[in-house]
N, C-alpha and C positions, 0 to 999 in steps of 0.2 A: 173459342179457338184463340182469340187474341189474348185473353186472360191466361190461358195455358202457357203461351209463349212468354208473357211478362213474368208469370210465376216461375217458369223454368229458368229464365235469365237471372232473376233475383236470387233464386235458391242456389244456382251454380256460383254466382258471385259471392254470396254470403258464405257458402261452404268453403270456397277457395280462400277467403279471408280467414276463416276460423282455422283452417288446416295449414295456413301459410303457403298455399299453392299459388304460384303466379298465374294470372289469368292469361289464357291463350286466345281471347276474343269472345265475342258474343255467341258465336256458333257453338264453341266448346262449352261455354257456360250454360247455354240452352240445353244442349244434349245432356250435360251433367245433371242439370236440374230436372229434366224430364225423366231420365232413367232413375235419378234419385227419388223422385216422387213415387215411382213404382216400387223401388226397393224399400223406401221409408214406410210406405203404406202397408207393405207386407210385414216388415219387421215389427212395426208398432201394433199391427193387427194381431200378430202372434202373441204379443205380451198383453193384449187387451186394452190398448190405448187407441182412442179414436178422436182426432181433432177435426172440427168442422169450421166452415167459413174460410174466408180468404187468408187470414193469418194462420189458420190450421193447415191449409194447403201449402203455404210457404214453409211453415215449420216442419211438416212431414217431408217435403222435398229436401229441405236443408239437412234433416237427419239422415235421409237416404244418401244424399250427395256426400256428406261427411263420411259415411260408412264406405262408400265407393272410393273416395280419395284415400282413406286409411288402408283399404285393401290394395289399392294401386301402389302406395308407398311401400307396403310390405312386399309386394311382388317385385318391385324394382331393386330391392336389397339383395 
């Protein structure tokens, strides 16, 4: 449970930096990372990519969070 929170916060923070999105705090980064983990796991699974281990979890969540931030930016336009 604690690792999930840590991975979510890290993934949200990293994705925010990649996309140039200003951080709105740990809670938003956590939610972004957790939902990003779900999205990233599905998207990567669809194309046959599966990462394992702690770095794989973080990478998957970052990919998903970047996708979410990209969609959010497109919707705001």
